[in-house]
C-alpha positions in Angstrom: -20.7 14.9 20.3 -23.9 14.3 22.3 -25.4 12.0 19.7 -25.0 8.8 21.8 -26.0 10.2 25.2 -29.3 8.3 25.0 -27.4 5.0 24.8 -25.6 5.5 28.1 -26.7 3.2 30.9 -28.1 4.8 34.0 -26.1 4.4 37.3 -27.7 1.4 38.9 -29.0 1.0 42.4 -27.9 -2.5 43.6 -30.3 -4.6 45.6 -29.8 -4.1 49.3 -29.1 -7.7 49.9 -26.3 -7.6 47.4 -24.9 -4.5 49.1 -25.0 -6.2 52.5 -23.2 -9.3 51.1 -20.4 -7.3 49.5 -20.0 -5.3 52.8 -19.6 -8.5 54.8 -17.1 -9.9 52.2 -15.1 -6.6 52.5 -14.8 -6.7 56.3 -13.8 -10.3 56.5 -10.0 -9.7 56.0 -10.2 -7.0 58.7 -11.9 -9.2 61.2 -9.5 -12.0 60.6 -9.9 -15.0 63.0 -12.3 -13.1 65.4 -15.3 -15.2 64.6 -17.4 -13.6 67.4 -16.8 -10.1 65.8 -17.7 -11.4 62.4 -20.9 -13.1 63.7 -22.0 -9.9 65.6 -21.5 -7.8 62.5 -23.3 -10.3 60.3 -26.2 -10.3 62.7 -26.4 -6.5 62.7 -26.1 -6.4 58.9 -29.1 -8.8 58.5 -31.1 -6.8 60.9 -30.4 -3.7 58.9 -31.5 -5.6 55.8 -35.0 -5.9 57.2 -35.2 -2.3 58.4 -33.3 -0.8 55.4 -35.8 -1.9 52.7 -37.8 1.3 53.4 -34.7 3.4 52.8 -33.9 1.5 49.7 -37.3 2.3 48.3 -36.9 6.0 49.2 -33.6 6.0 47.3 -35.2 4.5 44.2 -38.0 7.1 44.4 -35.4 9.9 44.6 -33.5 8.4 41.7 -36.7 8.7 39.6 -36.7 12.5 40.2 -33.1 13.0 39.0 -32.2 13.7 35.4 -29.0 11.6 35.3 -28.3 9.8 38.5 -29.2 9.5 42.2 -25.6 10.2 43.1 -24.8 13.3 40.9 -26.3 16.1 43.1 -25.1 14.6 46.3 -21.6 14.0 45.0 -21.3 17.5 43.7 -22.5 19.1 46.9 -21.0 16.8 49.5 -17.7 15.9 47.8 -17.0 19.4 46.4 -19.2 22.4 47.1 -19.6 21.8 50.8 -15.9 21.1 51.3 -14.6 24.2 53.1 -10.8 23.8 52.8 -8.9 26.0 50.3 -9.0 25.0 46.7 -5.3 25.9 46.0 -3.9 22.7 47.6 -7.0 20.6 48.5 -9.1 20.5 45.3 -7.9 22.2 42.2 -6.0 20.0 39.7 -3.1 21.2 37.6 -1.7 20.3 34.2 1.7 21.1 32.7 2.6 21.5 29.0 5.9 20.7 27.5 8.2 23.7 26.8 8.7 25.0 23.3 12.4 24.4 22.4 12.2 27.4 20.1 11.6 29.9 22.9 13.8 33.0 22.8 15.0 35.9 25.0 14.6 33.8 28.1 15.2 35.0 31.6 18.0 33.1 33.5 18.5 32.5 37.2 21.3 34.6 38.7 22.7 31.5 40.3 21.8 28.6 38.1 21.4 25.1 39.5 23.9 22.5 38.2 23.3 18.8 37.8 25.6 18.3 40.7 23.6 20.5 43.0 21.4 18.9 45.7 18.2 20.7 44.6 18.7 20.2 40.8 16.1 17.4 40.4 13.4 19.4 42.3 14.2 22.7 40.6 13.2 26.0 41.9 11.1 29.1 41.0 12.7 32.5 40.4 11.0 35.8 39.9 12.4 37.9 37.1 10.3 40.9 37.8 9.5 41.3 34.1 7.5 39.9 31.2 8.7 38.6 27.8 7.6 38.9 24.2 7.7 35.1 23.7 5.6 34.7 26.8 2.9 36.9 25.4 3.0 35.4 21.9 2.7 31.9 23.3 -0.1 32.9 25.5 -2.0 34.1 22.5 -1.5 30.9 20.7 -3.0 28.9 23.6 -5.9 31.4 23.8 -6.7 30.9 20.1 -6.4 27.2 20.0 -8.5 26.9 23.2 -11.2 29.0 21.4 -11.0 26.5 18.5 -11.7 23.7 21.0 -14.6 25.7 22.5 -16.1 26.1 19.1 -15.9 22.3 18.5 -17.8 21.9 21.8 -20.4 24.5 21.1 -21.2 23.0 17.7 -21.1 19.4 19.0 -18.4 18.4 16.6 -16.1 16.6 19.1 -15.9 12.9 18.3 -17.5 10.7 21.0 -15.1 9.3 23.5 -15.3 5.5 23.6 -14.0 2.4 25.3 -14.4 -1.2 24.2 -17.6 -1.3 26.2 -19.2 1.6 24.2 -19.6 5.4 24.2 -18.7 7.6 27.2 -20.6 10.5 28.6 -19.6 13.7 26.9 -21.6 16.2 29.0 -18.6 17.4 31.0 -17.0 19.0 28.0 -19.8 21.6 28.2 -18.6 22.5 31.7 -15.2 23.9 30.9 -16.0 27.3 29.6 -17.8 30.1 31.3 -18.0 28.1 34.5 -17.2 29.7 37.9 -17.5 28.5 41.5 -19.2 31.1 43.8 -18.4 31.0 47.5 -21.3 30.7 49.9 -21.4 30.0 53.6 -21.6 26.2 54.1 -22.0 25.2 50.5 -20.8 27.0 47.3 -22.6 27.4 44.0 -21.7 27.1 40.4 -22.6 29.6 37.8 -22.8 28.8 34.1 -25.4 30.3 31.8 -25.9 31.8 28.4 -24.2 35.0 29.4 -21.1 33.2 30.6 -20.8 30.6 27.8 -21.5 33.1 25.0 -19.2 35.7 26.4 -16.7 37.6 24.1 -14.2 38.0 26.9 -11.5 36.2 28.8 -9.8 37.2 32.1 -6.1 38.2 32.0 -4.6 38.4 35.5 -1.2 40.2 36.0 0.2 40.9 39.5 -3.3 40.1 41.0 -4.9 42.8 38.8 -7.8 41.6 36.7 -8.7 42.6 33.2 -11.4 41.6 30.8 -10.0 41.2 27.3 -12.3 40.7 24.3 -11.3 37.8 22.1 -14.2 38.3 19.7 -15.2 41.6 18.1 -18.7 43.1 18.4 -19.8 41.2 15.2 -18.7 37.9 16.9 -15.6 37.5 14.7 -12.4 36.0 16.3 -9.7 38.6 16.8 -6.4 37.8 15.0 -3.2 37.0 16.9 -1.7 40.5 16.4 -4.8 42.1 18.0 -4.6 39.9 21.0 -0.9 40.3 21.4 -1.5 44.1 21.5 -4.2 43.6 24.2 -1.9 41.5 26.4 1.0 44.0 26.1 -1.4 46.8 26.9 -2.6 45.0 30.1 1.1 44.4 31.2 2.0 48.0 30.5 -1.0 49.3 32.5 -0.2 47.1 35.4 3.5 48.1 35.4 2.6 51.8 35.2 0.0 51.6 38.0 2.5 49.6 40.1 5.1 52.3 39.7 2.5 54.8 40.9 1.3 52.8 43.8 -2.2 52.3 42.2 -2.5 48.5 42.3 -5.7 47.1 43.9 -5.6 44.7 46.8 -4.9 41.1 45.8 -8.5 39.8 46.2 -7.3 36.8 44.1 -5.7 35.3 47.2 -9.1 34.9 48.8 -10.0 32.3 46.2 -7.1 30.2 47.3 -8.0 30.1 51.0 -10.8 28.7 53.3 -14.2 28.8 51.6 -16.1 30.3 54.4 -13.7 33.1 54.8 -14.0 33.8 51.1 -17.8 33.5 51.3 -17.8 36.1 54.0 -15.6 38.4 52.1 -17.6 37.8 48.9 -20.8 38.7 50.6 -19.3 41.9 51.8 -17.7 42.8 48.5 -20.9 42.3 46.5 -22.7 44.9 48.6 -20.7 47.5 46.7 -21.8 48.2 43.1 -18.4 48.3 41.5 -17.4 45.1 43.2 -20.6 43.5 42.1 -19.9 44.5 38.5 -16.4 43.1 38.8 -17.5 39.8 40.2 -20.1 39.5 37.5 -17.6 40.2 34.7 -15.2 37.6 36.2 -18.0 35.0 36.0 -19.0 36.2 32.5 -15.6 35.3 31.1 -14.8 32.1 29.1 -11.6 31.3 31.0 -8.6 33.0 32.7 -5.0 33.5 31.7 -2.4 34.4 34.4 0.8 36.0 33.2 3.6 35.6 35.7 7.1 37.1 36.1 8.3 33.9 37.5 10.1 31.0 35.8 11.6 27.6 36.5 15.2 26.8 37.0 16.5 24.6 35.4 14.4 25.1 32.3 12.0 22.2 31.9 12.0 21.3 35.6 8.6 19.7 36.0 8.7 20.0 39.8 9.3 23.8 39.7 6.9 24.2 36.8 4.1 22.5 38.7 4.8 24.5 41.8 4.6 27.7 39.9 1.4 26.6 38.0 -0.6 25.6 41.0 0.4 28.2 43.5 2.7 30.8 41.9 5.9 29.6 43.4 7.2 32.8 45.0 3.9 34.4 46.1 1.8 31.4 47.1 -1.9 31.7 46.1 -1.4 35.0 44.1 -2.3 35.8 40.5 -4.9 33.0 40.0 -8.7 32.9 40.2 -9.0 29.5 41.7 -12.8 29.5 41.3 -12.6 29.4 37.5 -12.9 26.0 35.9 -10.2 27.0 33.4 -7.2 29.1 34.3 -4.0 29.0 32.1 -0.7 30.0 33.7 2.1 31.3 31.4 5.4 32.1 33.1 8.1 34.6 32.0 9.8 32.1 29.7 6.6 31.0 28.1 6.2 27.7 30.0 2.4 26.9 30.1 0.4 25.3 32.8 -3.3 25.0 33.6 -5.3 24.8 36.8 -9.0 24.1 37.2 -11.7 24.2 39.8 -12.5 20.5 40.1 -16.3 20.3 40.9 -17.8 20.8 37.3 -15.7 18.2 35.6 -13.1 15.5 36.1 -9.5 16.5 35.3 -9.4 14.0 32.4 -11.8 16.3 30.4 -9.6 19.4 30.3 -6.5 17.1 30.0 -7.9 16.0 26.6 -8.5 19.6 25.7 -5.0 20.6 26.7 -3.6 17.7 24.6 -5.6 19.0 21.6 -4.5 22.6 22.2 -0.8 22.0 22.9 -0.4 19.8 19.8 -2.0 22.5 17.6 0.2 25.2 19.2 3.3 23.1 18.6 2.6 23.2 14.9 2.7 27.0 14.9 6.4 28.2 15.1 6.8 31.4 17.0 9.7 33.2 15.3 11.4 36.3 16.6 10.8 39.3 14.4 8.1 37.7 12.3 4.9 39.8 12.2 1.5 38.2 12.8 -1.8 39.3 11.3 -3.3 42.3 12.9 -6.3 44.6 12.1 -5.1 47.8 10.5 -5.2 50.7 13.0 -6.3 48.4 15.8 -6.9 50.1 19.2 -6.9 48.2 22.5 -10.1 47.7 24.3 -8.9 46.2 27.6 -11.0 46.8 30.7 -9.6 46.8 34.2 -11.9 45.1 36.7 -11.6 47.0 40.0 -12.3 46.1 43.6 -13.0 48.5 46.5 -11.8 46.8 49.7 -12.3 47.9 53.2 -10.1 47.1 56.3 -12.2 44.0 57.1 -11.6 42.5 53.7 -8.0 43.5 53.8 -7.7 41.5 57.0 -9.3 38.5 55.4 -6.8 38.8 52.5 -3.9 38.7 55.0 -5.4 35.7 56.7 -5.8 33.8 53.4 -2.2 34.7 52.5 -0.9 33.3 55.8 -3.1 30.2 55.4 -1.8 29.2 51.9 1.8 30.0 52.9 1.5 27.5 55.7 0.3 24.8 53.4 
């Protein structure tokens, strides 16, 4: 996968005179017939050409200290990590997967949209208030095939992407798994290290409650589908039980959707408490996230309603996602699958290629009602609920974040 990285050309630094000439060409249509304005700008540009040579040499010296490119660090920090607006609308990308025509026991809208209805083409999102067997089983298929893809990345067995001009850089494939954005005042950070990329767990998020679910056993063996289905059902059952008893934790997830400085302030306060610090660390030390929703799209297959639900939940905007994760699957009540990703570590094309691989593989695995799947005999669930202790100040920040994302 990385065998041809050494053949990639380095991002060039054009000569300053070339940059100036291209700049003057670019403004010519804007200036139009105003010859005086063009002459004045040309004079200033040539004056800068004399003074700017010292800056050009500083740029070249800086480039020599950078592993890949003079632009990479600045682009990451200035275009992404220093951008303070909320990720939910302003930065994170989303991907939608085609529905499985073999889905069963689907929830239906109480008042279904008809082709003659005004809102039919846009569709809408409903909340069923329940979870489905097909939903869980399809989620597990996507988890398993994503782990297949991760193993290809880990062992450098992905074929090199190419154009007619030659090989493309493959480094961003290494940025999908175990990658989390961490909020800091003014400029965020990214965390990815051996503890996160070699983790045995994923996050499962249900009604804003967060669970760490092991997808590999203690010996490093992949768990079979039946074990993972049991784990997801156990998470759902635990959330439903605690919801009925009024024991759900505050929706800290919403903070990841809102303004970055608000989230950074709340994060700094949360991590002062040992339990919160452990929870935040476990979130970062997960390979990717899977959000299980009670919502669904009407009409079935509506791409507009599906994307609305994927990127922002649809009926509770900004809930039940961890927007700081580079990889977050969303599986609705009827098994429709979407994907959102924190944008700074990699371009959306990279996970799109992964999703194409995963969805094609899942499509080859029929999910049939009543057909048992492999499971470890006597398997016992090992889910771990990740808890937050939240004071009144952080509760207020959650309310502010919720109001913000609902306005957008």
